[in-house]
C-alpha positions in Angstrom: -26.4 -14.5 -7.0 -22.7 -15.0 -7.0 -21.0 -16.9 -4.2 -19.0 -15.0 -1.6 -15.3 -15.5 -2.0 -14.5 -16.4 1.6 -10.7 -16.5 1.1 -10.9 -12.8 0.2 -13.2 -12.1 3.2 -11.0 -14.0 5.7 -7.8 -12.3 4.3 -9.4 -8.9 4.5 -10.5 -9.5 8.1 -7.1 -10.7 9.2 -5.4 -7.7 7.4 -7.7 -5.4 9.4 -6.9 -7.2 12.6 -3.1 -7.0 11.8 -3.4 -3.3 11.2 -5.1 -2.8 14.6 -2.5 -4.9 16.3 0.4 -3.1 14.7 -1.1 0.2 15.9 -1.4 -1.2 19.4 2.2 -2.3 19.2 3.5 1.2 18.4 2.6 2.2 14.8 0.9 5.6 14.3 -2.8 5.7 14.9 -4.9 4.8 11.9 -1.6 3.6 10.2 -1.2 0.0 11.2 -0.5 -0.6 7.5 0.1 2.0 4.8 2.1 1.0 1.7 2.6 4.6 0.6 3.7 5.9 4.0 6.0 3.0 4.7 7.7 3.2 1.3 8.1 6.9 2.0 9.7 6.2 5.4 12.1 3.7 3.8 13.0 6.3 1.1 13.7 8.8 3.9 15.8 6.3 5.9 17.9 5.8 2.7 18.4 9.6 2.5 16.3 9.9 -0.7 14.4 12.8 1.0 15.1 15.1 3.9 11.8 15.1 5.8 13.1 14.2 9.2 9.8 13.1 10.7 9.3 10.3 8.2 12.4 8.2 8.1 12.4 4.6 9.2 13.1 1.2 7.6 9.6 -0.3 7.9 9.8 -4.1 8.3 6.2 -4.3 7.2 7.2 -3.7 3.6 10.0 -6.3 3.8 7.6 -8.8 5.3 4.9 -8.2 2.7 7.3 -8.9 -0.1 9.0 -11.9 1.5 5.6 -13.4 2.7 4.3 -13.2 -0.9 7.6 -14.7 -2.2 7.6 -17.6 0.2 3.9 -18.4 -0.4 4.3 -18.2 -4.2 7.3 -20.7 -3.9 5.3 -23.0 -1.7 2.3 -23.0 -4.0 4.3 -23.3 -7.2 3.1 -19.9 -8.4 6.4 -18.0 -8.6 6.8 -16.9 -12.2 9.6 -14.6 -13.3 8.0 -12.3 -15.9 8.2 -8.7 -17.1 9.0 -6.4 -20.0 5.6 -4.7 -20.1 6.2 -1.0 -20.7 8.6 -0.6 -17.7 9.3 3.1 -18.2 5.5 3.8 -18.2 5.0 1.7 -15.1 7.8 3.6 -13.3 6.2 6.9 -14.1 2.7 5.7 -13.2 4.1 4.3 -9.9 5.6 7.7 -9.1 2.3 9.5 -9.9 0.4 7.0 -7.7 2.7 7.7 -4.8 2.5 11.5 -5.2 -1.3 11.2 -5.2 -1.2 9.0 -2.1 1.1 11.3 -0.2 -1.1 14.3 -1.0 -3.9 12.5 0.8 -1.4 10.9 3.4 -2.3 7.3 2.7 -2.6 4.5 0.2 -5.9 2.8 -0.5 -5.3 0.4 2.3 -4.8 3.2 4.8 -7.8 5.0 3.4 -10.0 2.0 4.5 -8.2 1.9 7.9 -8.8 5.6 8.4 -12.5 5.1 7.5 -12.6 2.4 10.2 -11.3 4.9 12.7 -14.0 7.5 11.9 -11.8 9.8 9.8 -14.3 11.4 7.4 -11.4 12.9 5.3 -11.0 9.4 4.1 -14.6 9.4 2.9 -13.7 12.4 0.6 -10.7 10.4 -0.6 -12.9 7.4 -1.3 -15.0 9.5 -3.6 -12.0 10.7 -5.4 -10.6 7.1 -5.5 -13.8 5.8 -7.1 -13.8 8.6 -9.7 -10.2 7.8 -10.5 -11.0 4.2 -11.0 -13.9 5.1 -13.2 -11.6 7.2 -15.4 -9.1 4.4 -15.5 -11.7 2.0 -16.6 -12.7 4.3 -19.5 -9.0 4.3 -20.5 -9.1 0.5 -20.5 -12.3 0.3 -22.5 -10.9 2.6 -25.1 -7.9 0.4 -25.7 -5.2 1.5 -23.2 -2.8 -1.3 -22.5 0.7 -1.6 -21.1 1.1 -4.6 -23.5 2.0 -8.2 -22.6 4.8 -9.4 -20.4 7.4 -12.1 -21.2 8.9 -15.0 -19.3 12.3 -14.0 -17.8 15.1 -15.7 -16.0 14.5 -16.5 -12.3 17.1 -13.9 -11.2 15.0 -11.1 -12.7 12.0 -12.3 -10.7 13.8 -12.4 -7.4 15.2 -8.8 -7.5 12.8 -7.2 -5.0 12.7 -10.1 -2.6 16.5 -10.2 -2.6 16.7 -6.4 -2.1 14.3 -6.6 0.8 16.2 -9.4 2.5 19.4 -7.4 2.0 17.7 -4.3 3.5 16.6 -6.4 6.5 20.1 -7.7 7.1 21.7 -4.2 6.8 19.2 -2.5 9.1 19.8 -5.2 11.8 23.6 -5.5 11.3 24.6 -1.9 10.4 21.7 0.4 11.5 24.1 3.4 11.3 23.8 3.3 7.6 20.2 4.6 7.8 18.4 7.7 9.1 15.8 7.3 11.8 13.2 9.9 12.9 13.4 11.2 16.4 9.9 12.5 16.4 6.7 12.3 14.3 5.2 9.3 12.4 8.6 7.8 11.6 9.5 7.6 15.2 6.3 5.6 16.0 6.7 2.0 15.1 6.0 -1.6 16.3 8.9 -3.8 17.4 10.8 -5.0 14.4 10.3 -8.7 14.9 6.6 -8.3 15.6 6.1 -6.1 12.6 8.1 -8.4 10.4 6.2 -11.5 11.6 2.8 -9.9 11.1 3.7 -8.6 7.7 5.0 -12.1 6.6 1.6 -13.5 7.4 -0.3 -10.7 5.7 1.9 -11.0 2.6 1.2 -14.7 2.4 -2.6 -14.1 2.8 -2.6 -11.3 0.2 -0.8 -13.6 -2.2 -3.3 -16.4 -1.8 -6.4 -14.2 -1.9 -5.3 -11.7 -4.6 -6.4 -8.9 -2.2 -6.5 -5.6 -4.0 -8.1 -2.3 -2.9 -8.6 -1.2 -6.5 -9.7 -4.6 -8.0 -13.1 -4.8 -6.4 -14.3 -1.5 -7.6 -12.7 -1.9 -11.0 -14.1 -5.4 -11.6 -17.5 -4.2 -10.5 -17.5 -1.4 -13.0 -16.2 -3.5 -15.8 -17.7 -6.9 -15.3 -20.3 -6.6 -12.4 -17.9 -8.8 -10.3 -17.5 -7.4 -6.8 -15.9 -10.4 -5.1 -12.6 -8.5 -4.4 -14.6 -5.8 -2.8 -15.5 -8.1 0.0 -11.9 -7.9 1.3 -12.1 -4.1 1.2 -15.3 -4.3 3.3 -13.9 -6.9 5.7 -10.9 -4.7 6.5 -13.2 -1.8 7.2 -15.6 -3.8 9.4 -12.8 -5.3 11.5 -11.0 -2.0 12.0 -14.3 -0.3 12.9 -15.3 -2.9 15.4 -11.9 -3.0 17.1 -11.8 0.8 17.3 -15.2 0.8 18.9 -14.3 -1.9 21.4 -11.1 -0.1 22.4 -12.7 3.3 22.4 -10.4 4.6 19.7 -13.1 5.5 17.2 -13.3 9.2 16.6 -15.9 10.4 14.0 -15.1 13.7 12.2 -12.8 15.6 10.0 -10.7 17.6 12.5 -8.1 16.3 14.8 -7.5 13.0 13.0 -4.1 11.4 13.3 -1.6 11.9 10.5 -4.3 13.6 8.4 -5.5 16.9 7.0 -8.8 18.3 6.0 -7.9 19.9 2.6 -10.7 18.2 0.8 -9.7 19.2 -2.7 -6.3 17.6 -2.3 -7.7 14.5 -0.5 -10.1 14.0 -3.4 -7.6 14.8 -6.2 -4.8 12.8 -4.6 -6.8 9.6 -4.4 -8.3 10.3 -7.8 -4.8 10.1 -9.2 -4.1 6.9 -7.1 -7.3 5.2 -8.4 -6.6 6.2 -12.1 -2.9 5.1 -12.0 -3.6 1.9 -10.1 -6.2 0.7 -12.7 -3.7 1.3 -15.5 -1.0 -0.6 -13.5 -3.3 -3.5 -12.8 -3.4 -3.1 -9.0 -3.1 -0.9 -5.9 0.3 -0.3 -4.1 -0.3 -3.4 -1.9 -1.0 -5.6 -4.9 2.2 -4.3 -6.6 4.3 -5.4 -3.7 2.6 -8.8 -3.7 3.1 -9.3 -7.4 6.7 -8.3 -7.2 7.1 -11.0 -4.5 5.6 -13.5 -7.0 8.3 -12.7 -9.6 6.7 -9.9 -11.6 9.5 -7.5 -12.5 7.0 -5.1 -13.9 5.6 -4.6 -10.4 9.2 -4.3 -9.1 9.7 -1.4 -11.5 6.4 0.1 -10.3 7.6 -0.2 -6.7 10.9 1.6 -7.6 8.7 4.3 -9.2 6.7 4.6 -6.0 9.9 5.1 -4.0 11.1 7.7 -6.4 7.7 9.4 -6.3 7.9 9.5 -2.5 11.3 11.2 -2.7 10.0 13.6 -5.3 6.8 14.5 -3.3 8.8 15.4 -0.2 11.7 17.1 -1.9 9.4 19.3 -4.0 6.8 20.0 -1.3 4.0 17.9 -2.9 3.2 15.8 0.1 0.3 16.7 2.4 1.1 18.2 5.8 -0.5 16.4 8.7 -2.5 18.7 11.0 -2.1 16.2 13.8 0.7 13.6 13.9 
């Protein structure tokens, strides 16, 4: 029997706790953390799409990247590298985001929604697993984005520098950005609290290699489920906290920032699972890798932002039945 990777378990538990805390502080219900939703909100704040209800510069994204960056520097793990099929990564990142917004959540939010009793996320989990299986078949048949190369330090610091610049601008000149006056974008935790919590989560994710795709992928390919423990830990902590606070609501209908179009929930997360396997990690993992100096993941993040804009500008994003 393989040993439990307690770093992953502890990181997952703390991420789940952070998600619950951020919701208590003002983030939308069942959306303490959502990489897809938060990148979409940032895209809207920067006028890349016109969906007025989802526009806000989410400090959680900034904190995740900077937390990973700081921890990588402290542990001597910052490595500037890239050059692995950047155009393909950009397009895959866009597809992953389009799929996530069809469901209304990234893999992390899928787990958080499950912990809140949202059975629409169970349908999404089935699609997500099927997508990962398809991606694994691609890998087994030789699909590869090729090797990366060592790059100059400047290349590896692009996303951390952009995130720091974004933070400075939103604090110093908030009039540059659009902010929702209603809807999910209007609901947010205080900026300093959200930033501080995300810095810790980013550091934890960097140390633990936490990835919502990795556990299922590695289990299918190698029989190694250790990364899945983090996935389970997030679910258990969110579930317990929701039960304690009487926020658990089991069912399909009336779930916050969700819809019950099962076909699109399944297909959307199938696309996310497939694309994430080919990219080497879920949206959360891409942010963390970008913080570590991986410019390929930075390109993927740019692709996800473009995908968010495309999804809303062309009506591909799911419509929440209850915001």
